[in-house]
N, C-alpha and C positions, 0 to 999 in steps of 0.2 A: 361634309362627310366626316365620319369618325375614323381615325386611323386604328388599325388593329393593334392590340397590345403587343408589346415586344416580348419575345420569348427570352427567358433568362440566358440561354446559351448564345443568343444573338447580340447581347450587350457587349460593346467593345472591350470593357474591362475584363470580361469573362473569357474572351477569346484566347487569352494567354494560356488557359488550361486546356484548350482544345488540341488534340494531337496533331492536326494538320498545320497548326500555326507554330509548333515547336520545331526548332532546328533538328535535323536528323541525328547529329552527334549528341544533343541533349536528350533526345528520346532514348537512345541506347543507354546513356548514363542513368536515366531515371528507371529504365526497365531493369537494369542490373544493380539496383540499389541494395547493397548488402551491408548491414551495420556491423561494426567491429565489435569483438568481445570487449568486455570492460577492462580498462587498464592499458590497452594497446597505445592509444593516443598519448596518455600521460607518460608512458615509458619512452616513446620516441621523442617527446618534447624534452624529457629529462636528459636523454642521451645527446640530443642536439645541443642543449645548453651547456652540458659538461664539455663537449668537444669545442664549442664556440669559446668558452672561457679559456681552455687550454690554448686554442689557436691564437687568441688575442694576446695572451701572456707570452707565448713563444714568439710571436711577431714583434712584440715590444722588446723582448730580450735580443732577438736577432738583429733588429734595426738600430737599437740604441745602446745596448750594453755589451754586445760581443766585441771582442778585440779584432783588430785587423781592418784593412781597407776594403772598399767595395770593388768587386770583380764582376765579370760577366756572369759567372756561376752564382755568385751571391745575389745578384739582381734577379736572376731566374728563380732562385729559391724564394725570394721575397714575393715575386709575382705569383708563384704557385701557392704560397701561403695566403696572399690576398684573394686569390681566386677561391680557395677553400673557404675563407671567411664569407665571401659573397654568396657562395653556394649554400653555406650553413644558414645564412640569413633568409635566403629564399625558402629553404626547407622548413625553417622555424615559422616563417610567415604562413606557409601552406599548412603546417601542422596545427596552427592556431585557428584556421578557418573552420566554420561549422561544417562545411562540405567534406572535410577530411574524415568525417565519421563514416563515410561510405568506403567500402573496400577498394573499388577501382581508383578513387582519388587518393586514398591512403598509399596505394602501391606506387603511384607517381611520386608522391612525397618521399617515399623510401628511396626511390631512384635518385632524386635530387640529393638526398642525404648520402647515399653511396658514392655519388660523384664527388661530393665534398670530402668524404673520407679518403678517396683515392688521391685527390689533389693535395690534401693535408699530408698524407703519408709520403707522397712524392716530394713535397717541399721539405718536410722534416728530414727525410733520407738524404736529399741533396745538401741540406744545411749541415747535416752530420758529416758527410763526406768532405765538404769544404772545410769544416772546422778541424778535421783530422788531416788536412793538407793532402788529400788524395787529388784534388783539382787545384792546379796553380794557374788558373786562367785570369 
């Protein structure tokens, strides 16, 4: 007997595109695919790299060039700065992915970047208070 020819949509490689084989979260992401206006990704990548450069230079200064000994507060400030740098690397990685051109993915990347800004400002503020001898811990 001759087997009936395969339909194109029954081929295993083509089942990836069938809606019932896609995870529900990915279906929603594909359905809401909204491209960003031109220049948005480049702007956020530039902003991330500028803050990342500042963060790395400030951490170098704070750890190796600032006067005084290590205290609990200065270690906490260093940890906040290190957290900010880690969050900036995650945000930069996400911003460089091709999927970041979709608005829902881009918004998550901006949230990572906002978290890094909050951690950075907290660390720099704490470092400034320590340097001005507000904390003597």
